[in-house]
C-alpha positions in Angstrom: 83.4 66.0 32.4 80.7 68.2 30.2 83.8 69.0 28.2 85.3 65.5 27.9 82.3 64.1 27.3 81.5 66.8 24.4 85.0 65.8 22.8 84.2 62.1 22.7 81.0 63.1 21.0 82.5 64.8 18.4 85.1 61.6 17.6 82.5 59.5 17.6 80.5 61.5 15.1 83.5 61.9 12.8 83.8 58.5 12.5 80.6 57.8 11.8 80.9 60.2 9.3 83.6 58.5 8.2 82.2 55.4 7.7 79.1 56.7 6.0 81.2 58.4 2.9 83.2 55.1 2.8 79.9 53.4 2.5 79.1 55.3 0.2 82.1 55.0 -1.7 81.4 51.5 -1.7 77.8 51.8 -3.2 78.7 53.9 -5.7 81.6 51.9 -7.0 79.5 48.3 -7.0 77.2 50.2 -9.2 79.4 51.0 -11.6 80.5 47.7 -12.1 76.9 46.6 -12.5 76.8 49.7 -15.1 80.2 48.6 -16.9 78.7 44.9 -16.9 75.5 46.0 -18.4 77.0 47.8 -20.9 79.7 45.6 -22.2 76.4 43.3 -22.7 74.7 45.4 -25.1 77.7 46.7 -26.7 78.8 43.4 -27.7 76.6 42.7 -31.0 76.2 46.9 -32.0 77.4 47.3 -35.1 75.8 51.0 -35.2 76.6 54.8 -33.4 73.2 54.3 -32.5 73.0 51.3 -31.2 76.4 52.4 -29.1 75.2 55.8 -28.0 71.8 53.5 -27.2 73.6 51.5 -24.8 75.6 54.1 -22.8 72.6 56.1 -22.5 70.3 53.4 -21.2 72.4 52.8 -18.5 74.6 56.1 -17.5 71.3 57.3 -16.1 71.6 55.1 -13.4 75.2 56.7 -12.0 74.5 60.5 -13.3 72.0 63.1 -15.1 72.7 61.7 -18.9 69.3 63.2 -20.5 71.7 65.1 -22.6 74.1 62.9 -23.1 76.6 63.4 -26.5 78.5 60.4 -28.3 80.7 62.6 -30.8 83.1 60.7 -33.0 86.6 61.7 -34.3 87.5 62.1 -38.1 91.0 63.2 -39.1 91.7 67.0 -38.7 89.8 66.6 -35.1 86.3 67.0 -36.9 83.4 65.5 -35.3 80.7 63.2 -37.6 77.9 64.8 -35.1 79.9 68.4 -35.6 77.5 70.7 -33.5 78.6 74.6 -33.4 77.9 74.7 -29.8 80.3 71.7 -28.5 82.6 71.6 -31.2 85.4 73.8 -28.6 84.8 71.9 -25.7 85.3 68.6 -28.0 88.1 69.8 -29.9 89.9 70.9 -26.4 89.6 67.1 -25.5 90.5 65.7 -28.3 94.0 67.5 -28.8 94.4 67.1 -25.2 93.5 63.5 -24.7 92.1 64.7 -21.0 88.7 64.7 -19.6 87.1 68.3 -18.8 84.8 69.0 -16.1 83.0 72.3 -15.6 80.7 72.3 -12.5 79.8 75.9 -13.1 80.4 79.4 -15.0 83.2 81.3 -13.2 86.0 83.0 -13.3 88.1 79.8 -12.4 86.5 78.3 -15.9 87.6 81.3 -17.7 85.8 83.7 -20.4 86.1 81.2 -23.6 84.8 78.4 -21.7 82.1 80.4 -20.4 80.7 81.3 -23.4 81.2 77.7 -24.3 78.5 76.8 -21.4 76.1 79.9 -22.2 76.0 79.1 -25.5 74.9 75.6 -25.3 72.4 76.5 -22.7 74.5 74.2 -19.8 75.1 75.0 -16.4 77.8 72.4 -16.3 79.3 70.5 -18.3 81.9 67.2 -18.6 83.7 65.5 -21.5 85.9 62.5 -21.5 88.0 61.1 -24.3 87.0 57.9 -25.6 90.7 56.2 -26.2 92.1 53.1 -28.1 95.8 53.0 -27.6 96.9 56.9 -28.3 94.2 57.4 -30.9 90.9 59.4 -30.1 88.2 57.7 -30.8 85.6 60.3 -30.6 84.5 62.1 -27.2 81.5 61.3 -24.5 79.9 64.3 -23.1 76.9 65.2 -20.4 75.4 68.1 -19.2 73.1 70.1 -17.1 70.8 72.9 -18.2 69.6 73.8 -15.0 71.5 72.7 -11.9 75.4 73.7 -11.4 77.5 71.5 -10.1 75.9 68.5 -11.4 78.5 66.8 -12.2 82.2 66.2 -9.8 85.3 64.2 -9.8 83.7 60.9 -9.4 81.5 61.2 -11.8 84.1 62.5 -14.0 85.8 59.4 -13.6 83.1 57.1 -13.9 82.1 58.2 -17.6 85.7 58.0 -18.3 85.1 54.2 -17.2 82.3 53.9 -19.8 84.4 55.5 -22.6 87.2 53.4 -21.8 84.2 50.6 -22.4 83.2 51.6 -25.5 86.6 52.4 -27.3 86.7 48.5 -28.4 82.8 48.6 -29.5 83.2 52.3 -31.5 86.7 50.2 -32.6 85.4 47.5 -34.0 82.0 49.1 -35.3 84.8 51.3 -37.6 86.3 48.0 -38.4 83.3 46.3 -39.3 82.3 49.3 -41.9 85.4 49.0 -43.9 85.3 45.8 -44.5 81.3 46.1 -45.6 82.6 48.9 -47.5 85.7 46.6 -49.2 83.2 43.8 -49.5 81.1 46.1 -51.4 83.9 47.7 -53.7 85.2 44.5 -54.8 81.7 43.2 -55.7 81.1 46.1 -57.8 84.9 45.7 -59.4 83.7 41.9 -60.0 80.6 43.1 -61.4 81.6 45.7 -63.7 84.7 43.3 -64.9 84.7 42.8 -69.0 85.2 39.3 -68.6 83.9 36.9 -66.4 84.8 35.9 -63.4 84.0 33.5 -60.5 85.2 33.7 -56.9 84.8 30.9 -54.0 85.1 30.7 -50.2 87.4 28.4 -48.1 84.6 25.8 -48.5 85.0 26.2 -52.6 81.5 27.4 -52.9 80.8 30.3 -55.4 80.7 33.4 -53.5 79.8 36.1 -56.2 80.6 36.1 -60.1 80.0 38.2 -62.6 76.2 37.7 -64.2 76.7 39.6 -67.6 79.8 38.2 -68.7 78.5 34.9 -68.0 75.4 35.0 -69.9 74.5 33.7 -73.2 
């Protein structure tokens, strides 16, 4: 009878553990959706990389340790706008493979080269994810922990990728805004230095720009 009672108790404890895990998963997913909604809201009017990074930094900490969060944008030839020698090799791997990278600790599974990168940037654990727009890598979002091994796991990696997916639209819009602003400044420079008088109007036929020098008498 005692053996049967112990067997039932093991089964009951097993169900309790599974329920606790399931409840924790639901809580984590709910928190993720709340964080994504908050980041999306703050990114609506973001027009600079600092504003985008700030919105992510302020909210990611609710899901994981993000005190050393980085947002590195990608240029042609795999050059980062925020190029740091300690991080560049890891960032380049993610950009080239277009896949996330999770380094929970430095051991033989990680390999000598990646261990060297972890030690070089004084990190016990690190993870990074690509910021993708279609098939284009806009950049890399990464976090690291300097004191704790296995600070991140597969679930945290998925959470970081979800945040990067939200950030992708904001970064794409920011780059479009910067391109339009550059074209506007270039066009204005051409008009102001053109050797003949030019007057440009908008759709409502209001003067938007004119060559003051050439129109002077």
